[in-house]
C-alpha positions in Angstrom: 0.0 0.0 0.0 1.3 3.4 -0.9 1.1 6.3 1.5 0.6 9.6 -0.4 2.0 12.7 1.2 -0.6 15.3 0.2 -0.1 19.0 -0.2 0.5 20.7 3.1 1.7 24.1 4.2 4.8 24.1 6.4 5.6 26.4 9.2 7.7 28.6 6.9 4.6 29.3 4.8 2.4 30.7 7.5 1.2 34.3 7.2 0.6 37.0 9.7 -2.9 38.3 10.4 -2.2 41.2 8.0 -1.5 38.8 5.1 2.2 39.6 5.0 4.9 36.9 5.0 5.9 35.8 8.5 9.5 36.3 7.5 10.4 39.8 6.4 13.7 41.1 5.2 14.8 42.4 8.5 13.9 39.5 10.8 13.3 35.8 10.4 10.7 34.4 12.7 11.6 32.2 15.6 11.5 28.5 14.7 9.4 28.0 17.8 12.1 27.1 20.3 11.7 23.5 19.3 8.2 23.7 17.9 8.9 23.1 14.2 7.6 19.9 12.8 10.7 19.1 10.7 9.2 15.8 9.4 6.4 17.9 7.8 9.0 20.3 6.4 10.9 17.5 4.8 7.8 16.1 3.2 6.0 19.4 2.2 4.5 19.4 -1.3 2.8 22.8 -1.3 4.2 25.6 -3.5 7.1 27.5 -2.0 6.5 30.6 0.2 8.7 32.7 -2.2 8.7 35.8 -0.1 9.6 33.9 3.1 12.3 31.9 1.3 13.9 35.0 -0.2 13.9 36.7 3.2 15.5 33.7 4.7 18.3 33.7 2.0 19.1 37.3 2.7 19.2 36.7 6.4 21.5 33.7 5.9 23.9 35.9 3.9 23.8 38.6 6.6 24.5 36.1 9.3 27.5 34.9 7.3 28.8 38.4 7.1 28.1 38.7 3.4 26.3 41.3 1.4 22.8 40.2 0.3 22.6 38.8 -3.2 21.7 41.3 -5.9 19.4 38.9 -7.7 17.3 35.9 -6.9 16.4 33.3 -9.5 13.5 30.9 -9.0 13.6 27.4 -10.6 10.7 25.0 -10.7 12.8 22.0 -9.6 16.3 21.1 -8.3 17.1 20.0 -11.9 16.1 23.4 -13.3 18.2 25.0 -10.5 21.2 22.9 -11.4 20.8 23.9 -15.1 20.7 27.6 -14.0 23.9 27.1 -12.1 25.6 25.6 -15.1 24.5 28.5 -17.3 25.6 31.0 -14.7 29.1 29.4 -14.5 29.6 29.3 -18.2 28.9 25.6 -18.8 26.1 25.8 -21.4 27.7 23.0 -23.5 26.9 20.5 -20.8 23.1 21.0 -21.1 20.5 19.6 -23.4 19.2 22.4 -25.6 15.7 22.4 -24.3 16.9 22.4 -20.7 19.3 25.3 -21.4 16.6 27.3 -23.1 14.3 27.0 -20.0 17.1 27.9 -17.7 18.0 30.9 -19.8 14.4 32.0 -19.6 14.5 31.8 -15.8 17.7 33.9 -15.7 16.2 36.6 -18.0 13.1 36.7 -15.8 15.4 37.7 -12.9 17.2 40.3 -15.0 20.3 38.3 -15.7 21.8 38.0 -19.2 22.5 34.3 -19.6 25.4 35.1 -22.1 27.1 37.5 -19.7 26.3 36.4 -16.1 28.2 37.6 -13.1 27.3 35.2 -10.3 30.6 35.5 -8.4 32.0 32.6 -6.4 29.9 30.1 -4.5 29.4 31.1 -0.9 28.0 27.8 0.3 30.9 27.3 2.7 30.2 30.6 4.4 26.4 30.3 4.4 25.9 26.7 5.3 29.0 24.7 6.2 30.7 27.1 8.7 27.5 28.0 10.6 26.6 24.3 10.9 30.0 23.3 12.2 30.1 26.2 14.6 26.7 25.3 16.1 27.6 21.6 16.3 30.8 22.5 18.2 28.9 24.8 20.5 26.2 22.2 21.3 28.8 19.5 21.7 30.8 21.6 24.2 27.6 22.5 26.0 26.1 19.0 26.2 29.1 16.8 26.0 29.4 13.7 23.7 26.7 11.8 25.4 24.3 14.7 25.5 24.9 15.6 21.9 24.3 11.9 20.9 21.1 11.9 22.9 19.8 15.1 21.2 20.7 13.8 17.7 18.9 10.5 18.4 15.8 12.3 19.6 15.6 15.0 16.9 17.6 14.2 13.8 18.1 10.4 13.6 14.5 9.5 12.8 14.6 11.7 9.7 18.2 11.2 8.6 18.0 8.0 6.6 14.6 9.0 5.2 15.8 12.3 3.8 19.3 11.1 2.8 17.7 8.3 0.7 15.4 10.9 -1.0 18.2 13.4 -1.7 20.5 10.7 -3.1 17.7 9.7 -5.5 17.2 13.3 -6.6 20.9 13.8 -7.1 21.1 10.6 -9.2 18.1 11.6 -11.1 19.5 15.0 -12.0 22.8 13.6 -12.9 21.4 10.9 -15.3 18.7 13.2 -16.6 21.2 16.0 -17.6 24.3 14.0 -18.4 22.6 11.0 -19.9 19.0 11.5 -20.9 18.6 8.0 -22.4 20.0 6.3 -19.3 17.8 8.6 -17.2 14.6 7.5 -18.9 15.5 3.9 -18.4 16.1 4.7 -14.7 12.6 6.3 -14.3 13.8 9.9 -14.7 11.8 12.5 -16.6 13.6 15.8 -17.0 10.5 17.8 -17.5 9.7 20.7 -19.7 5.9 20.9 -19.3 5.9 24.5 -18.3 3.3 27.2 -19.3 6.0 29.2 -21.1 6.2 28.8 -24.9 9.1 27.1 -26.5 11.8 29.4 -27.7 11.0 30.8 -31.1 13.3 31.4 -34.0 13.9 35.0 -33.0 14.7 34.3 -29.3 18.4 34.6 -28.4 20.1 31.2 -28.5 22.4 31.1 -25.5 25.9 29.8 -25.9 25.9 30.3 -29.7 28.0 33.2 -31.1 28.7 33.7 -34.8 27.4 30.2 -35.5 30.1 28.6 -33.4 30.0 26.4 -30.3 32.9 24.4 -28.9 31.8 21.2 -27.2 33.6 18.1 -26.2 32.5 15.1 -28.2 31.5 11.5 -27.6 32.6 9.8 -24.4 34.7 12.8 -23.4 31.5 15.0 -23.6 29.6 12.5 -21.4 32.3 12.5 -18.7 32.5 16.3 -18.9 28.7 16.6 -18.5 28.5 14.3 -15.5 31.4 16.1 -13.8 29.9 19.5 -14.3 26.5 18.4 -13.0 28.0 16.8 -9.9 30.0 19.9 -9.1 26.9 22.0 -9.5 25.0 19.7 -7.2 27.8 19.9 -4.6 27.3 23.7 -4.3 23.6 23.3 -3.4 22.0 23.8 0.0 19.2 21.4 0.4 16.5 23.6 1.8 13.6 21.4 3.1 15.8 18.3 2.7 18.2 19.8 5.3 15.4 19.2 7.8 17.0 16.2 9.4 20.1 18.0 10.7 18.3 21.3 11.3 15.9 19.5 13.7 18.8 19.2 16.1 19.2 23.0 16.2 15.6 24.1 16.2 15.3 27.6 17.5 19.0 28.4 17.1 19.4 32.1 16.1 22.6 31.5 14.2 20.8 29.2 11.8 17.6 31.2 11.5 18.2 32.1 7.9 18.9 28.6 6.7 15.9 27.3 8.8 13.6 29.9 7.3 14.6 28.8 3.8 14.1 25.2 4.7 10.6 25.8 6.0 9.7 27.8 2.8 11.3 26.2 -0.2 13.4 23.5 -1.8 17.1 23.3 -2.7 19.0 26.5 -3.3 22.4 27.7 -4.5 24.1 30.7 -2.9 26.6 32.7 -5.0 28.1 36.1 -4.2 25.8 38.1 -6.5 23.0 35.6 -7.2 20.9 33.1 -5.3 19.0 30.4 -7.1 16.1 28.8 -5.2 14.0 25.9 -6.3 10.4 25.0 -5.8 9.3 22.1 -3.6 7.9 18.9 -5.2 4.2 18.9 -5.9 3.9 15.2 -5.3 5.6 12.7 -3.0 4.5 9.1 -2.7 6.3 6.6 -0.4 5.6 3.2 1.1 5.6 2.3 4.7 9.4 1.9 4.7 9.8 5.5 3.4 10.9 4.4 -0.1 9.6 6.1 -3.2 6.7 4.1 -4.4 3.8 4.5 -6.9 2.3 2.3 -9.4 0.3 4.7 -11.5 2.5 7.8 -11.9 5.6 9.5 -10.7 6.6 8.9 -7.1 8.2 12.3 -6.9 7.2 15.2 -9.2 8.1 18.9 -9.5 6.1 21.7 -11.1 8.2 21.7 -14.3 7.7 18.0 -14.9 11.0 16.7 -13.5 9.9 13.4 -12.0 11.2 10.1 -10.6 9.3 6.9 -11.1 9.7 4.0 -8.6 8.1 0.9 -7.3 8.9 0.1 -3.7 12.1 2.0 -4.0 13.3 0.6 -7.3 13.6 3.0 -10.2 11.3 2.0 -13.1 10.7 3.6 -16.6 7.6 5.8 -16.8 6.2 3.9 -19.7 6.7 0.6 -17.8 4.3 1.6 -15.1 1.7 2.6 -17.8 1.7 -1.0 -19.0 1.1 -2.7 -15.6 -2.7 -2.4 -16.0 -2.7 -4.6 -19.1 -0.3 -7.3 -18.0 -0.8 -10.9 -18.8 1.3 -14.0 -18.1 2.9 -13.9 -21.5 4.1 -10.3 -21.1 5.7 -11.3 -17.8 7.4 -14.3 -19.2 9.0 -12.4 -22.0 10.4 -9.6 -19.9 14.2 -10.0 -19.9 15.0 -7.5 -17.0 14.9 -9.5 -13.8 14.1 -6.4 -11.6 11.3 -5.3 -13.9 10.0 -8.9 -14.0 9.9 -8.9 -10.3 7.8 -5.7 -10.3 5.4 -7.2 -12.8 5.1 -10.3 -10.7 4.4 -8.3 -7.5 1.8 -6.3 -9.3 0.2 -9.2 -11.1 0.5 -11.6 -8.1 2.7 -14.7 -7.9 -0.2 -17.1 -7.3 -2.1 -15.7 -10.2 0.9 -15.9 -12.5 1.6 -19.5 -11.6 -2.0 -20.5 -12.0 -2.5 -18.8 -15.3 0.8 -20.0 -16.6 0.3 -23.7 -15.8 3.6 -23.7 -13.9 4.6 -26.8 -11.9 7.3 -26.9 -9.2 9.8 -29.6 -10.2 12.4 -29.3 -7.6 13.2 -27.4 -4.4 16.3 -27.2 -2.1 18.0 -24.7 0.2 18.7 -22.3 -2.8 15.1 -22.0 -4.0 12.2 -23.6 -5.9 12.5 -24.6 -9.6 9.3 -24.0 -11.6 8.6 -25.2 -15.2 6.1 -23.9 -17.6 5.5 -26.0 -20.7 4.7 -23.9 -23.8 3.1 -25.3 -27.0 5.4 -24.7 -30.0 8.2 -23.3 -27.9 10.8 -24.3 -25.4 9.6 -24.5 -21.8 10.0 -21.5 -19.5 12.0 -22.6 -16.4 12.5 -20.2 -13.5 14.0 -20.4 -10.1 12.2 -18.7 -7.2 14.8 -17.3 -4.8 14.5 -15.2 -1.7 17.0 -12.4 -1.1 18.8 -13.2 2.2 19.3 -9.5 2.9 16.1 -8.0 4.4 14.5 -4.8 3.1 14.3 -1.7 5.4 10.8 -2.8 6.5 12.1 -6.3 7.5 10.6 -8.1 4.5 12.6 -10.2 2.0 12.3 -9.8 -1.7 11.4 -12.8 -3.9 13.0 -12.9 -7.3 12.2 -15.1 -10.3 15.3 -16.0 -12.3 14.9 -17.4 -15.8 17.3 -20.3 -16.4 17.9 -22.7 -19.4 15.2 -25.3 -20.1 17.7 -28.1 -19.4 17.9 -27.0 -15.7 16.9 -29.9 -13.4 17.5 -28.5 -9.9 17.1 -25.2 -8.1 20.8 -25.2 -7.2 21.8 -25.8 -10.8 19.7 -22.8 -11.9 21.0 -20.4 -9.3 24.6 -21.5 -10.1 24.0 -20.9 -13.8 23.1 -17.3 -13.1 26.7 -16.9 -11.7 28.3 -18.8 -14.6 29.0 -21.8 -12.4 28.2 -25.5 -12.3 26.0 -26.7 -9.5 29.0 -28.5 -7.9 31.1 -25.3 -7.9 28.3 -23.1 -6.5 29.1 -22.8 -2.8 28.1 -19.2 -1.7 29.5 -18.0 1.6 26.5 -15.6 1.7 23.6 -15.3 -0.7 22.5 -11.8 -1.7 
């Protein structure tokens, strides 16, 4: 069963009685001296409180001893924010054309010429890393190692793995989506583009193209350069709402008020000397009971611009694969070559139903699994080994896999050994995974 995190408004989006943002440019609100629901912040799917987020960014700069950024750019997803960073830092050649065009449009909306940007250097170290480390040292000195460990266990630990897993997936999705769109689609990544803005017309300036020339690396070299550039851009991000896990340990700390305000109001953001880029929060987030991305009829994580991740019980799956689950039959499952996708099909279709409709018969079982055989008229039989992963899932369950093996297979051990390129006699695993 999938738990859907519906739209909700976090503490950073609350308004005063007069209808003004609760965070103004002079003062960020108190985080409630321990009253912020950081779990709700991390899972928020409502639109960003843009005024509150921008005020938080300016406060974070001031608290770091920096001048406030001259311009603020809004992006509709972390992927769009990463693309804007790449344009700002002169790396247009690393972006797909349509993504670059949308990023250029966002920069122009903020008054920035994408062909002549002046972002300055990244100030993430000053805005995020140093304040965090200073506060951590202060609390450690004040509470001692055991006291600090107890505070972390009470406030941050329950959220840490949950948010880390999500941010890892978002980073991976952005990297594959921008550096390898084909691989991204196969991994359940849609890079988006369904915005209300029209596509660039023939008279719109084409960024990164001067006098008909563009110098780009080619082939494999280009792929490596793209991935490196994307990873570096991601490394300069502050995670906004997804920093909730560690911010929970410092709720109400004045020195982190700016960062906390942004986290309560928006998604990821990138601080540079002259420009700050802030991204929207997701509009949809679907997870299972174990906290893994999970949805069978659409994206498990989706942003306003269409950037989305598709997953079934934590496993990335292509978007069009999910669309076909409703019309599955036993033959379609049998002919799927990808073992992971076949497992998803079987889970959705039901093992008992599949075996019943396939006419499968168990022909052998031992400590490695169960060997099943399906006789097919006019074709070779389908023989599969049912195995259980010995490494439990986060929720304590164990995944069942169905491995297709050669028709000549006579025992479960022989079938499992074949998947490792071994004979049954040579197959002696120290630990099955």
